[in-house]
N, C-alpha and C positions, 0 to 999 in steps of 0.2 A: 499476893495475887491468888494463891491457892485458897486462902481463907475467904477472900472476896467471892470467888466463884462458888465455894461451898455455901456461903451465906446467900448468894444470889439464887442458887438452886433451892435452898430451903425456903427462902423468902417467897420465891415464885410459887413453890408448891403450896405453902401455907396460904398465900394470898388467893391463889386460884381455887383451892378447895374450900377455904373458909369464908373469904370475903367476896369471892366471885370476880376478882380482878387480878391482873398481872401487875405487880408493883415495880415500877421503874422510877426510882427517886432521883431523877435528873431532868434538866431542861433540854429540850430539843433545839438548841441554838449554839452548837459547838462546831467550830471549824477545825478539821483534823490537820496535823502537821503536813507541811509540803512533802510530796513524794509518797504519801500514804496510798496504798492500793484502794480501789473504790469498794469499800466495804458494803456500800448500799447495793452493789450488784450481786452480793452473796446471800442476802436474806430471802425469806419466802416472799412471793409476790401474789397479788390477787389472782393471777393466771394459774397459780398452783391449785386453786380451788374451783368449785363449780361456779358458773356464771352468777354474778351478783355480789361476789365477795369484794369488800372494800377495805383498804388499809386505813385504819382510823388515825394513826399517827406514825411518823417515821422520821429518822434523822440521826445525826451524830449526837452523842451524849458525852459527858465528862468521863474520861477513861479512868479505870481503877489503877491503883499503884501497881507497877510492873507491866503496864500495858501502854501501847502507843496511841490507840484509838479504839472507840467502841461505837457501833451503829445498832439501832433498835428499830424494829417495825412491829406495830401492834394492830391486831385485827379484832373487830367485834364478832358477832355470830357469823359463822361461815359453814358451808357444807363442802365436803370433799367430792371429787369426781366420782368416788365409789358410793356416795350417799351417806357418809358418816356426818353427823351434826356436831359441830364444835361451838361451845358457848363463847370461848375466847381463845386467841392464839397470840403468842409472843415469839418473835424471832430476833435473836441478838447475835452480833458478830464482834469478837474481841481480837484485835491484833496485839499480840504480846511482844515484849521486847526481845525475847529469844525463843528458839525452838525448845530448849530445855525447860523453860518456864511453862510453856504450853503443855508439854508432856507431864510435868509435875502437877499442873492444875487438874488435868483429867484424873491422874492417879489419886490426888487428894480427895476429889469428889467420890471416886470409887471407894476409897477407904472409909469415908464418912458414912456412906449408905451401905457399905459392905458389912458393917458391924451390926450384929443382931441387937445388941444393947442400944446402940444409937438409933436404930430404926424403931425400936419399941418406944424410946423416949420421944422421938420425933412424932410417932403416931399419937402418943399421949398429949403432946403439945398441940397437934392439929385438933384433937378431940376437945381439948379445953377451950381453944379459941372458937370452936364451932358450937360451944355451949353444951357439949355432951357430958354425961356423967362418967365417973371412973369406970363403971360397968360397961357403958356404951363405947368406951374407947377401944374395946375389942372389935368394934365394927369398922375401925380404921386400919387398913392394911398398907404398909409401906414395903414395896417389893425390893428384892435384892437387885443390885445393878447387873445388867447383862449386856454383853457386846452385841452390836447390831450390824457389823460389817460395813460401816460407812467411814470414808476417809482413812486416815492412818491410825487413828484411835477413835473409839466411840463407846458410848454406854447409854442405856435407857433405864429409867426408874419410873415405876408406876405406883401411884397412890390411889387407893379406892376407899370411898366413904359410903357405908351402907346405912340406910335409915328405913323406917317403915314406909315412908312415902316414895323414896327414890334411891338410886345408886348413882353416885357421881365419881368421876375419876379425873386425875391429872397425870399426864405423861410428860416427863422431861427428858429430852435427848441432848446429849453433848457429843460433838464431833471435833476432831482435830485434823487439820491438814497443814503441815509445816508449822509456822508460828501463829497460825490463825485458829481460833476456837469459835465454834458455832453452837448456839443454844436454842432449842425449840421447846416451848411450853404449850401444851394442848390441854384445855379445860373442857370437859364434856359432861353432860348430864346422864351419861351411861358409860359402861365399860367399853373402851375402844378395842377393836380387833388389832392385833399386833402390826399388820401391814401398814396401818395409817401412820403412826409416828416413824416407823422405819423408812417408809417411802419418802416422807418429807425430809427426814434427816439425810438420806442419800441424795436428795435434790440439792440441799444446802451444801453438802460435801462436794458435789460435782461443780457447783458454782464457785466455791472457794478455789478449787483446783484450776478452773478456767481462768479466773482473775489472776491468780498467782503465776500462771503460765504466761501471762502478758497479753492475753487476748483483749482484756478490758482493764489493763493496768493503769498506774498512776498518770502516765503521760498519754494514754490512749484516748479514743473517742468517748469512752464512758468512765475515764479515770477520775481521780479526785480533783484534777485541774482541767478535765476535759469538758466537752460540751454538755454532758449531763451530770457532771460531778457537782459537789457542794459549792464550788466556786464558778461553775459554768452557767450556761444560760438557763438550765432547768434544775440547778442545785438548790 
């Protein structure tokens, strides 16, 4: 599971920075196990952005090893209520099989991007996939993970790619509440101010907490078997 999340983080960053898409290699046609909390109530929603935001695709996907279920929501270009323009947004929720595994997954991603050598190698990989020369790879910056005070564990990594024509950035935030992990990937054509990813991560953490507390749990009105769950009238 730790390796999956690390690869997911890296893949999302590379895809968003270099290919301009958030890569989710899974079909949106999975029914979660019975009793699964409603993960769809934990992701970012169109209402979290300025009017006009639309969810391009959302649903349960095949869960990675060590996880019970995973839910993903993808957005095209949106604008935040503060006026920040985002080229693409991805919001994913993973229900792990134990709290210990969820904690270890966050720690593994922190260790991966906490290494100066690994960050440099990752920057070189991004530069190569973006068609930049070895000399130009210095224009790719992979930031050190930093805590953002969301949920019980959290971190934020920022990747910035500078070119003569523009500066683009990708922010990836991970949060944990209990045995649930939330991931947010924000792709922008400029450097985002810190409050943008932090605020959105805190929003997801709050939703995870609410669902796990039972307000919209598996047997509730918006649970996985409820009226708006994946097996309900609007699932």
